C-alpha positions in Angstrom: 4.2 76.4 28.9 6.4 74.3 31.1 3.3 72.3 32.2 2.4 71.6 28.5 6.0 70.5 27.9 5.9 68.1 30.8 2.6 66.8 29.7 4.0 66.1 26.2 7.0 64.4 27.6 4.8 62.1 29.7 2.6 61.3 26.7 5.7 60.5 24.6 7.1 58.3 27.3 3.8 56.4 27.6 3.5 55.9 23.8 7.1 54.7 23.7 6.5 52.4 26.6 3.3 51.0 24.9 5.4 50.4 21.8 8.0 48.6 23.7 5.4 46.5 25.4 3.6 45.6 22.1 3.7 41.9 21.1 3.5 40.4 17.7 3.1 36.9 16.4 4.5 35.2 13.3 1.6 33.2 11.9 2.0 30.2 9.5 -1.0 30.4 7.1 -2.2 27.3 5.0 -1.2 29.1 1.8 1.8 28.9 -0.5 3.6 31.9 1.1 7.4 31.9 1.3 7.4 32.8 5.1 5.0 33.4 8.1 3.1 36.6 8.2 3.3 38.9 11.2 0.2 40.0 13.1 -0.4 42.2 16.1 -2.3 41.1 19.2 -4.5 42.9 21.7 -3.4 43.3 25.3 -6.1 40.8 26.4 -4.6 38.2 23.9 -1.0 38.5 25.0 -1.4 36.5 28.3 -3.2 33.6 26.6 -1.4 33.2 23.3 1.3 30.5 23.0 3.4 29.1 20.2 1.5 26.2 18.5 -2.0 27.6 19.0 -4.5 28.2 16.2 -5.7 31.7 15.6 -8.2 33.2 13.1 -6.5 36.0 11.2 -7.5 38.2 8.2 -5.6 37.8 5.0 -6.2 39.6 1.7 -9.2 41.9 1.4 -12.0 39.8 3.0 -10.8 36.3 3.8 -10.2 34.9 7.3 -7.9 31.9 7.7 -6.7 29.6 10.5 -3.0 30.0 11.2 -0.6 28.5 13.6 1.5 30.7 15.9 5.2 30.0 15.0 6.8 32.7 17.2 5.9 35.5 19.6 8.1 38.6 19.6 8.2 42.4 19.9 9.6 43.2 16.4 7.1 45.3 14.5 7.2 44.6 10.7 8.6 47.6 8.8 7.4 46.8 5.3 3.6 46.5 5.8 0.8 47.7 8.0 0.1 45.3 10.9 -3.3 43.5 11.0 -4.5 42.0 14.3 -5.4 38.5 15.3 -9.2 38.2 15.3 -9.7 35.2 17.6 -7.7 32.6 19.5 -9.2 29.2 18.6 -7.5 26.9 21.2 -7.0 26.9 25.0 -3.7 25.0 24.7 -1.3 24.5 21.7 -2.3 21.8 19.2 1.1 21.9 17.4 4.3 21.0 19.4 7.6 22.8 19.1 9.2 19.6 17.7 6.5 19.6 15.0 7.3 23.2 14.0 11.0 22.2 13.8 10.2 19.3 11.5 8.0 21.5 9.3 10.8 24.0 8.9 13.2 21.2 7.9 10.7 19.7 5.4 10.1 23.2 3.8 13.9 23.7 3.5 14.8 20.2 2.3 12.0 19.7 -0.2 12.1 23.4 -1.4 8.5 24.2 -0.6 6.7 26.8 1.5 5.9 26.1 5.2 2.2 26.9 4.6 2.1 23.9 2.2 3.6 21.7 5.0 1.0 23.0 7.4 -1.8 22.1 5.1 -0.5 18.6 4.7 0.3 18.1 8.4 -3.0 19.1 10.1 -6.4 17.4 9.6 -8.5 19.6 7.3 -11.2 20.0 10.0 -8.7 21.9 12.1 -8.0 24.4 9.4 -11.0 26.6 9.4 -11.7 29.1 6.6 -14.2 31.9 6.4 -17.1 31.7 4.1 -18.7 34.7 2.4 -22.3 35.3 3.7 -24.9 37.8 2.6 -27.5 39.5 4.8 -29.9 42.4 4.3 -28.9 45.9 5.2 -31.4 46.7 8.0 -30.2 50.3 8.4 -31.5 51.3 4.9 -35.0 51.4 3.4 -34.8 49.2 0.3 -36.5 50.4 -2.9 -37.6 47.0 -4.4 -38.4 48.5 -7.8 -34.7 49.4 -8.3 -33.7 45.7 -8.1 -33.2 43.5 -11.2 -35.0 40.2 -11.4 -32.0 38.3 -10.1 -31.4 40.8 -7.3 -35.1 40.6 -6.3 -34.9 36.7 -6.0 -31.9 37.1 -3.6 -33.8 39.9 -1.7 -36.9 37.6 -1.4 -34.8 34.7 -0.2 -33.3 36.9 2.5 -36.8 37.8 3.7 -37.2 34.1 4.5 -33.6 33.4 5.8 -31.5 36.0 7.5 -28.2 34.8 6.1 -27.4 33.2 2.7 -24.1 31.6 1.7 -22.7 32.0 -1.8 -23.4 28.4 -2.7 -27.1 28.8 -1.7 -27.4 31.9 -3.9 -25.9 29.9 -6.8 -28.7 27.4 -6.3 -31.4 30.1 -6.1 -30.3 31.8 -9.4 -29.1 28.6 -11.1 -25.8 30.4 -12.0 -22.1 29.7 -11.2 -21.0 33.4 -11.3 -23.0 35.2 -8.7 -20.4 37.4 -7.1 -20.9 40.4 -9.6 -24.6 40.3 -8.7 -23.9 40.3 -5.0 -21.4 43.1 -5.4 -23.9 45.2 -7.3 -26.4 44.7 -4.4 -23.8 45.7 -1.9 -23.0 48.9 -3.9 -26.7 49.8 -3.7 -26.6 49.2 0.1 -29.2 46.5 -0.2 -27.0 43.8 1.3 -24.0 43.5 3.6 -21.2 41.1 2.8 -19.5 39.4 5.8 -17.1 36.6 6.5 -18.4 33.8 8.7 -15.9 31.3 10.2 -17.3 27.8 10.2 -16.0 24.7 12.0 -15.8 21.3 10.4 -15.1 19.1 13.3 -18.0 18.0 15.4 -17.5 15.6 18.3 -19.7 12.5 18.3 -22.3 12.8 21.1 -24.2 9.7 22.3 -27.6 10.1 24.0 -28.2 8.4 27.4 -31.0 8.4 29.9 -31.0 8.3 33.7 -33.6 8.5 36.4 -34.2 12.1 37.5 -33.2 13.4 40.9 -36.9 13.9 41.9 -37.6 10.2 41.3 -34.6 9.0 43.3 -36.8 9.6 46.3 -38.1 6.2 47.4 -41.7 7.4 48.2 -42.2 9.3 44.9 -40.8 6.4 42.9 -43.0 3.9 44.6 -46.1 6.0 44.0 -45.2 6.4 40.3 -44.7 2.7 39.8 -47.9 1.9 41.6 -49.8 4.3 39.3 -48.2 3.2 36.1 -48.4 -0.6 36.7 -52.0 -0.7 35.5 -52.5 2.7 33.7 -49.3 2.5 31.6 -47.8 -1.0 31.8 -45.2 -0.3 29.1 -43.7 2.6 31.1 -43.8 0.3 34.2 -41.7 -2.3 32.3 -39.3 0.3 31.1 -38.6 1.4 34.7 -38.1 -2.2 35.9 -35.7 -2.8 33.0 -33.8 0.4 33.8 -33.1 -0.8 37.4 -32.2 -4.2 36.2 -29.6 -2.9 33.7 -28.3 -0.4 36.1 -27.8 -3.0 38.8 -26.1 -5.5 36.4 -23.8 -3.3 34.3 -23.2 -0.2 36.4 -22.8 1.6 33.0 -24.6 4.5 31.3 -27.8 3.3 29.5 -28.9 4.3 26.0 -32.6 4.7 25.0 -32.1 2.0 22.4 -30.7 -0.4 24.9 -33.5 0.4 27.4 -36.2 0.0 24.7 -34.8 -3.4 23.6 -34.7 -4.7 27.2 -38.3 -3.6 27.9 -39.5 -4.8 24.5 -41.1 -1.5 23.7 -40.7 1.4 21.3 -38.6 4.7 21.7 -41.9 6.6 22.1 -42.4 5.0 25.6 -39.1 6.3 26.7 -39.9 9.8 25.2 -43.0 9.8 27.3 -41.0 9.1 30.5 -38.6 11.9 29.6 -41.4 14.4 29.0 -42.9 13.5 32.4 -39.6 14.2 34.0 -39.1 10.7 35.3 -36.1 10.1 33.1 -33.5 12.7 32.2 -31.6 12.8 28.9 -27.8 13.6 28.7 -25.0 13.3 26.2 -21.5 12.0 26.4 -18.7 12.4 23.8 -17.6 9.1 22.2 -14.8 8.1 19.9 -15.8 7.3 16.4 -13.1 4.6 16.2 -13.3 2.9 19.6 -12.1 -0.7 19.9 -14.9 -3.1 21.1 -13.2 -6.5 21.0 -11.1 -8.6 23.3 -7.4 -9.0 23.6 -5.5 -12.3 23.5 -3.6 -11.4 26.7 -0.4 -13.1 25.8 2.3 -12.1 23.2 3.3 -14.4 20.4 5.9 -17.0 20.9 8.9 -16.5 18.6 10.7 -19.2 16.6 14.5 -19.5 17.1 15.1 -17.5 13.9 12.7 -14.8 15.0 14.3 -14.7 18.5 17.7 -14.3 17.0 16.5 -11.4 14.8 14.7 -9.8 17.7 17.9 -9.9 19.9 20.1 -8.7 16.9 17.8 -5.7 16.4 18.0 -4.7 20.1 21.8 -5.1 20.0 21.9 -3.0 16.9 19.9 -0.2 18.5 22.6 0.2 21.1 24.9 1.7 18.5 22.7 2.9 15.7 19.3 4.6 15.6 18.2 3.0 12.3 18.1 -0.8 11.6 17.1 -2.5 8.3 15.3 -5.9 8.8 15.7 -7.8 5.6 13.3 -10.7 6.1 12.0 -13.0 3.3 8.2 -13.1 2.7 6.2 -15.0 5.3 9.2 -15.0 7.7 7.1 -13.6 10.5 8.4 -10.0 10.6 5.1 -8.9 12.3 5.7 -11.1 15.3 9.1 -9.5 15.8 7.5 -6.1 15.5 5.0 -7.0 18.2 7.8 -7.9 20.6 9.5 -4.6 19.9 6.3 -2.7 20.5 5.7 -4.5 23.8 9.1 -3.4 25.0 8.3 0.3 24.2 4.9 0.1 25.9 6.6 -1.1 29.1 8.6 2.1 29.0 5.3 4.1 28.4 6.5 5.2 25.0 4.5 5.9 21.8 5.0 3.7 18.7 4.4 4.7 15.1 3.7 1.7 12.8 3.8 2.9 9.2 2.3 1.0 6.2 2.4 1.9 2.5 -1.3 1.2 1.7 -4.6 1.6 3.4 -5.5 -1.9 2.4 -2.7 -3.3 4.6 -4.1 -1.6 7.7 -7.2 -4.0 7.7 -5.3 -7.2 8.5 -2.6 -5.4 10.6 -5.2 -3.6 12.9 -6.9 -6.9 13.6 -3.5 -8.6 14.5 -2.3 -5.8 16.7 -5.6 -5.3 18.5 -5.6 -8.9 19.3 -2.5 -8.2 21.5 -2.9 -4.5 22.4 -6.6 -3.8 22.2 -7.4 -0.1 22.9 -3.8 0.9 22.6 -4.1 0.8 18.8 -5.1 4.0 16.9 -5.5 4.3 13.2 -4.7 7.3 10.9 -5.1 7.4 7.2 -7.0 9.3 4.4 -9.9 6.9 4.3 -10.9 8.0 7.8 -13.4 10.8 8.0 -12.1 14.3 8.9 -13.7 13.9 12.3 -12.0 10.5 12.9 -8.6 12.0 12.0 -9.1 14.9 14.4 -9.9 12.5 17.2 -6.8 10.5 16.6 -4.7 13.7 16.4 -6.1 14.8 19.7 -5.4 11.5 21.4 -1.8 11.5 20.2 -1.3 15.1 21.4 -2.8 14.5 24.8 -1.4 10.9 25.2 -4.8 10.0 26.6 -5.4 6.9 24.5 -3.6 4.6 22.1 0.1 4.6 22.3 0.4 2.5 19.0 -0.5 4.5 15.9 -0.9 2.6 12.6 -0.9 4.9 9.6 0.1 5.7 6.1 2.6 8.4 5.1 0.7 11.3 6.6 1.0 9.8 10.1 4.6 11.3 10.4 2.9 14.7 11.0 1.1 13.6 14.2 1.9 15.5 17.4 3.9 12.9 19.2 5.1 13.7 22.8 7.0 10.6 23.8 7.9 8.6 20.7 10.1 5.6 21.2 10.0 3.5 18.0 9.0 3.9 14.4 8.4 0.8 12.3 8.3 1.4 8.5 6.9 -1.8 7.1 7.5 -2.6 3.4 9.9 0.3 3.4 10.7 -0.1 -0.3 7.3 1.0 -1.4 7.0 4.1 -3.6 3.7 5.1 -1.9 5.7 6.5 1.0 6.6 9.3 -1.5 4.2 12.2 -1.8 4.2 13.4 -5.4 1.4 16.1 -5.6 0.7 18.5 -4.1 3.6 20.0 -2.2 5.3 19.1 0.2 6.7 16.3 -2.0 8.2 14.4 0.9 9.2 10.8 1.5 7.7 9.5 4.8 10.5 6.9 5.2 13.1 9.6 5.2 11.0 11.9 7.5 10.7 9.0 9.9 14.5 9.0 10.4 14.4 12.8 11.2 11.4 12.3 13.5 13.3 9.7 15.4 16.3 12.0 15.8 14.0 14.6 17.4 12.8 12.2 20.0 16.0 10.1 20.4 13.8 7.2 19.2 14.7 4.2 17.0 13.6 3.3 13.4 13.1 -0.2 12.1 12.9 -0.5 8.3 11.3 -3.8 7.3 11.1 -5.4 3.9 11.6 -8.7 2.0 13.0 -6.6 -0.9 14.6 -3.4 0.6 15.0 -0.3 -1.5 18.5 0.1 -2.9 19.0 3.3 -0.9 18.4 1.6 2.4 20.4 -1.5 1.4 23.3 0.7 0.4 23.1 2.6 3.7 23.2 -0.8 5.5 26.2 -2.0 3.5 28.0 1.3 4.3 27.2 0.7 8.0 25.2 3.9 8.2 22.2 1.6 9.2 22.4 -1.7 11.0 21.4 -4.8 9.0 19.5 -7.8 10.4 18.4 -10.7 8.2 15.6 -13.2 8.6 16.2 -15.8 6.0 13.8 -18.6 7.0 10.0 -18.6 6.5 7.8 -19.0 9.6 7.5 -22.7 10.6 10.3 -23.6 8.1 7.7 -23.4 5.3 9.3 -23.8 1.9 9.4 -20.8 -0.4 7.0 -21.0 -3.4 8.2 -22.8 -6.5 8.4 -20.1 -9.3 8.0 -21.1 -12.9 8.3 -18.9 -16.0 5.8 -19.4 -18.9 7.0 -18.3 -22.4 4.1 -16.5 -23.9 5.8 -16.3 -27.3 5.9 -20.1 -27.6 2.4 -20.4 -26.2 0.9 -18.0 -28.8 2.9 -19.7 -31.5 1.6 -23.2 -30.6 -2.0 -21.8 -30.1 -2.0 -22.8 -26.4 -3.6 -19.6 -25.2 -7.2 -19.1 -24.0 -7.7 -15.4 -24.0 -4.8 -14.1 -21.9 -4.3 -17.4 -20.1 -1.7 -20.0 -21.1 -2.7 -23.7 -20.9 -0.1 -24.1 -18.1 -1.8 -21.4 -15.9 -5.3 -22.7 -16.5 -4.3 -26.3 -15.7 -2.6 -25.2 -12.4 -5.7 -23.1 -11.5 -8.0 -26.0 -12.1 -5.8 -28.3 -9.9 -5.5 -25.7 -7.2 -9.3 -25.0 -7.1 -10.1 -28.7 -7.2 -8.1 -29.1 -4.0 -10.1 -26.4 -2.2 -7.3 -23.9 -2.4 -7.4 -20.2 -3.5 -5.8 -18.4 -6.4 -4.4 -14.8 -6.8 -3.9 -13.3 -10.2 -1.8 -10.2 -10.6 -2.2 -7.6 -13.5 -0.8 -4.2 -12.8 -3.4 -2.3 -14.9 -7.0 -1.6 -13.9 -9.9 -1.3 -16.3 -11.0 -3.6 -19.1 -8.7 -2.4 -21.9 -6.3 0.6 -22.1 -6.9 1.2 -25.8 -10.1 1.1 -28.0 -9.2 1.1 -31.7 -11.1 1.3 -35.0 -10.0 -1.6 -37.3 -11.0 0.5 -40.4 -9.2 3.8 -39.9 -7.1 3.1 -36.8 -8.7 5.9 -34.7 -8.4 5.6 -30.9 -10.5 7.8 -28.6 -8.2 10.2 -26.7 -8.8 12.3 -23.5 -9.4 15.9 -24.5 -7.5 17.1 -21.4 -4.5 14.7 -21.4 -2.3 13.1 -24.1 -3.4 9.6 -23.3 -5.9 7.0 -24.6 -9.2 6.5 -22.8 -9.4 3.2 -21.0 -12.5 1.1 -21.5 -14.3 0.0 -18.3 -16.8 -2.7 -19.1 -18.8 -2.7 -15.8 -20.3 0.7 -16.6 -19.7 0.8 -20.3 -17.5 3.9 -20.2 -14.3 5.2 -21.5 -12.3 6.9 -18.8 -9.1 8.8 -18.4 -7.0 7.6 -15.4 -5.2 10.9 -15.1 -8.0 13.6 -15.0 -11.1 11.5 -14.5 -12.7 12.6 -17.9 -15.2 10.0 -19.1 -17.7 9.3 -21.9 -20.1 6.5 -22.8 -18.7 3.5 -24.7 -18.7 4.2 -28.4 -20.5 1.7 -30.6 -19.2 3.4 -33.8 -15.8 4.9 -34.6 -15.8 8.6 -33.8 -13.6 9.2 -36.8 -15.1 7.2 -39.7 -18.3 5.8 -38.3 -17.3 2.2 -38.7 -18.7 -0.4 -36.3 -15.5 -2.5 -36.5 -14.1 -1.5 -33.1 -11.7 -3.7 -31.1 -9.8 -3.4 -27.8 -6.0 -3.6 -27.4 -4.3 -4.6 -24.2 -6.0 -5.8 -21.0 -6.6 -4.8 -17.4 -7.9 -6.5 -14.3 -11.5 -6.1 -15.4 -10.9 -8.1 -18.6 -9.1 -10.8 -16.7 -12.2 -11.0 -14.3 -14.5 -11.3 -17.3 -12.5 -14.1 -19.0 -12.3 -16.0 -15.7 -16.0 -15.9 -15.3 -16.5 -17.7 -18.6 -13.9 -20.4 -17.8 -14.6 -20.9 -14.0 -18.4 -20.6 -13.9 -18.8 -22.5 -10.6 -16.3 -20.4 -8.6 -16.6 -17.0 -6.9 -14.3 -14.5 -8.5 -13.6 -11.0 -7.2 -11.5 -8.0 -8.2 -9.3 -5.7 -6.0 -8.2 -2.5 -7.7 -8.9 1.3 -7.4 -12.3 0.9 -9.0 -13.6 -1.7 -6.5 -12.1 -0.2 -3.4 -13.3 3.4 -3.5 -15.7 3.0 -0.5 -14.5 3.4 3.0 -14.9 -0.2 4.0 -14.3 -1.7 0.5 -10.8 -3.0 1.3 -12.0 -4.6 4.5 -14.9 -6.3 2.8 -12.9 -7.9 0.0 -10.0 -9.0 2.3 -12.4 -10.4 4.9 -14.3 -12.4 2.3 -11.1 -13.7 0.8 -9.8 -14.7 4.3 -13.1 -16.5 5.0 -12.7 -18.4 1.7 -15.9 -16.9 0.3 -13.9 -15.9 -2.8 -12.0 -18.5 -4.8 -10.0 -16.3 -7.3 -8.9 -12.8 -6.5 -7.7 -10.6 -9.4 -5.9 -7.4 -8.5 -3.2 -4.8 -9.0 -0.2 -4.0 -6.8 -2.6 -3.6 -3.8 -2.2 -7.4 -3.5 1.5 -7.3 -3.3 2.0 -5.6 0.0 2.2 -7.8 3.1 -1.2 -9.4 3.1 -1.4 -12.8 4.8 -3.8 -15.3 3.2 -3.3 -18.8 4.6 -5.2 -20.8 1.9 -3.5 -19.3 -1.3 -1.7 -22.1 -3.1 -1.2 -20.4 -6.5 -0.2 -16.9 -7.7 -0.4 -16.1 -11.4 1.3 -13.0 -12.9 -0.4 -12.2 -16.2 2.4 -10.3 -17.9 5.7 -9.4 -16.3 6.9 -7.5 -19.4 4.9 -4.3 -18.7 6.9 -3.9 -15.4 10.3 -4.6 -17.1 9.8 -2.2 -20.0 8.7 0.9 -18.0 10.7 4.0 -19.0 12.3 4.6 -15.6 15.9 3.9 -14.3 14.3 2.0 -11.3 12.2 -0.3 -13.5 14.3 -3.4 -12.9 14.5 -2.9 -9.2 10.8 -2.3 -8.9 9.9 -5.2 -11.2 12.0 -7.5 -8.9 10.4 -6.1 -5.8 6.9 -6.4 -7.1 7.2 -9.9 -8.4 8.9 -11.2 -5.3 6.3 -9.6 -3.1 3.4 -11.0 -5.1 5.0 -14.4 -5.2 5.2 -14.2 -1.4 1.4 -14.4 -1.1 1.5 -18.1 -2.1 2.1 -21.1 0.1 2.2 -19.4 3.5 1.4 -22.7 5.4 3.1 -26.1 5.4 2.3 -26.9 1.8 4.6 -25.4 -0.8 2.9 -22.8 -3.0 3.4 -22.2 -6.7 3.9 -19.1 -8.8 3.5 -18.8 -12.6 5.0 -15.8 -14.3 3.8 -15.2 -17.9 6.3 -13.3 -20.1 7.4 -12.9 -23.7 11.0 -12.7 -22.4 11.4 -15.4 -19.8 15.2 -15.4 -20.1 15.5 -11.8 -18.9 18.0 -11.5 -16.1 15.6 -9.9 -13.6 13.0 -12.7 -14.1 15.7 -15.3 -13.6 16.8 -13.6 -10.4 13.2 -13.6 -9.2 12.8 -17.3 -9.7 15.8 -18.0 -7.4 15.2 -15.0 -5.1 18.7 -13.6 -5.6 18.1 -10.2 -4.0 21.8 -9.6 -3.2 22.9 -10.2 -6.8 20.2 -8.0 -8.2 21.1 -5.2 -5.7 24.8 -5.5 -6.5 24.3 -5.2 -10.3 21.8 -2.3 -10.0 24.0 -0.4 -7.6 27.0 -0.8 -10.0 24.9 0.5 -12.9 23.5 3.4 -10.8 27.0 4.5 -9.9 28.2 4.3 -13.5 25.3 6.3 -14.8 25.2 8.8 -11.9 21.8 7.9 -10.3 20.7 7.4 -6.7 22.0 6.4 -4.2 25.3 7.6 -5.6 23.9 10.9 -6.8 21.0 13.0 -5.5 18.3 14.0 -7.9 16.2 17.1 -8.2 13.5 17.3 -10.8 12.1 20.7 -11.9 8.6 20.5 -13.5 7.5 23.3 -15.8 3.7 23.5 -16.4 1.4 25.7 -18.5 -1.5 25.5 -21.0 0.6 27.1 -23.7 2.9 24.7 -25.5 5.3 27.4 -26.7 5.4 29.1 -23.2 6.5 25.8 -21.6 9.3 25.3 -24.2 10.6 28.9 -23.7 10.5 28.7 -19.9 12.1 25.3 -19.8 14.9 26.4 -22.1 15.6 29.5 -20.0 15.8 27.5 -16.8 18.0 24.8 -18.3 20.6 27.4 -19.5 20.5 29.0 -16.0 21.0 25.7 -14.3 23.8 24.6 -16.7 25.8 27.7 -15.7 26.4 26.1 -12.3 25.8 22.4 -12.8 27.3 21.9 -16.4 26.8 18.4 -17.7 24.8 17.3 -14.6 21.6 19.0 -16.0 19.5 16.6 -18.2 16.7 18.0 -20.4 14.4 19.8 -20.8 12.4 16.8 -21.9 8.6 16.0 -22.2 7.5 13.0 -20.1 5.7 10.0 -21.8 2.4 11.7 -21.1 3.2 15.3 -22.0 -0.2 16.9 -21.3 -2.3 16.3 -18.2 -5.5 18.4 -17.4 -4.8 20.7 -20.3 -1.4 21.6 -19.0 1.8 20.8 -20.9 4.6 19.4 -18.8 8.4 19.5 -19.3 11.0 18.0 -17.0 14.5 19.2 -16.1 16.6 16.8 -14.1 19.6 17.9 -12.0 22.0 15.3 -10.8 23.8 16.4 -7.6 27.3 14.7 -7.2 28.3 13.4 -3.8 31.0 16.2 -3.7 28.5 19.0 -4.1 26.9 20.6 -1.1 23.2 19.8 -1.3 22.3 22.9 0.8 24.3 25.2 -1.6 22.7 23.5 -4.6 19.2 24.2 -3.3 20.1 27.8 -2.4 21.3 28.3 -6.0 18.1 26.7 -7.4 16.0 29.0 -5.2 17.8 32.1 -6.5 17.3 31.0 -10.1 13.7 30.2 -9.5 13.1 33.6 -7.9 14.7 35.3 -10.9 12.6 33.2 -13.2 9.4 34.2 -11.4 10.3 37.9 -11.7 10.3 37.8 -15.5 6.9 39.1 -16.7 6.6 36.5 -19.6 7.0 33.6 -17.2 4.8 34.7 -14.3 1.9 32.4 -15.2 4.2 29.4 -15.6 3.8 26.8 -12.8 7.1 25.6 -11.4 7.3 22.5 -9.2 10.6 21.4 -7.6 10.7 17.7 -6.5 13.7 16.7 -4.4 14.4 13.0 -4.4 11.7 12.5 -7.0 11.8 8.7 -7.3 
């Protein structure tokens, strides 16, 4: 009895000891979950697992996801049964501790889930997911006669192929809903359903050849050459070419290179491989390797640039953020290059952020001219494999200390960051709108710099009012560069009154006689022209002249835009499209006309007027391909294009040396946009577009067509009065309680049911008004109230400077949780957008 008691005590102690020694890991999953999920780990995993590693974990009934280890601890969760980590996917962490801290901050500040931040931060190829696969049950004898026709087709396919994916079964049956059929087969024990983890990233392997060890022996090699000289002269030539290349280059030799040198076909090299004379081997290569030459010397700065460079360095002694307000064509990039050089001398990493992918084309070429292989590129047009390689280089610091990227580059795993340059910092494309996290990369860059004790340089010819206000309040340093590079004169800006031109019948299509005459003069002198129209497509509205019917998108409350190049009507919100209608869909009349105009219509009109000149268009429709930006910009730089028509893609920092004239087709669409920032953005866009003209010694010219040329903003553009515009706009913003004086939080309510959206928005508004009183605006439908069959309603909360932003967000989260708990509102989608503009 005593012996049994002792035995039980020993067992109890061992169990308690085992419990005390058990380790658990908080795993961040790429799902919209409010917090990490806790998993157990096996004893063999405890020694290898570290914070920041990827692991494969089960979640839900069958799915397996890639998660990131956020924390390792010994606290067993009390509310749910612990599942265990299935596999550790990395040997070393791929996410740094600083990254995890930044993710936590983003989730808290922008009121989103950390899983959503993870999904945005990591290249998709690193986030593996399981895929449902089906295989035959080999342990049971299958009665074929019991199977339905569809089940028999799957059974027959599994006889030929051991594993089938769901997508493959869809193709076999020609159906979209196949899961019930698969489930029925599993119930009959005919098939087994499993989850297979698949990897998206594949390194690029390049094939090389080398002489085998056996033929390194002099006697054997001599004998082989003597035999093949007459019997196989092509193989003999290949071997001689091999030794010649090896002696001259001392580099690895590809079969293609060897075949070209020997003037033979790849089959000859294959024969030598099969004989064992040559061996094949593979080496991993970067997909985005730099192959050019560097200039070797840095640019020489002008006195104005030197003064700005020294002022920035002085400012960085006291402040971490500096705003460089430099007029267009003032040579800000040369100042950036000097600052980058200083960081590289300290072995620091540099992040160079740009607002558009199109800007990277010219910038990469300029920076590679000075820094060569140190330049890495990261943006969404790169393939998933290219993004993974850049991510790995930044993490390991093995290659490329200068990273050029768009807004997603702030999520890269920097180790030794010294400087962040945010070029064209005023651009709205730094803001992520959908999906969550709805972050602003310019603001995240300031946080990122704090984590590394790095510096931030915000550069723009037309700074955002938020940054300018911070500089005026001395929160940021301010450095101004007021002279154009080489003392080039700013372009002469002229306003054209469209109202008078139409009245006097001096218009050809959408071109005034003034603009056409200036274009003819400019082209006659061998110069190039840029025309700006901030709307793509041929015409935004197609209308019947008989009954007034206009084709609408069935999924969105918006007219279909006519695209002439493929004769289609397309929705720019959801992508819905139909063929161009030759008759009215309402009354059947053939009297159909178009209203308004886009870049495509401008291009068509130009081709009828300037038949002898090459005309091209640069908008979302013409730049969908990976290298489309590069092709158009390269052709324009090489003067293969005479007139370039485009949207706001043209307005962002591009440097074309031969452009003498810029024409803005209609400035009123920018002025009359329903947004409190409309005037600020109109000024920024017009000044930026104007800055593309006259970037050499000859003064350029800008023509702005408008029905309201006396508008205050247009007058300020002509004289480039940024300070005056900023002063007036800041005064108005303060009076009407808008940023930067007040913070904004926009709550978006979405659902397919119109009445449900109204009820939900009203409930939320009343709940918010209990705390924020008159600072709650709405609920209100936006100009386009339905997108992708979902109705949208906005609630805007203005947060006064005296309010605690943290407490405001905490209250919002409590209200939103209460809202989600109401049964009638559970299907309503709720998006919270902090700093929405």
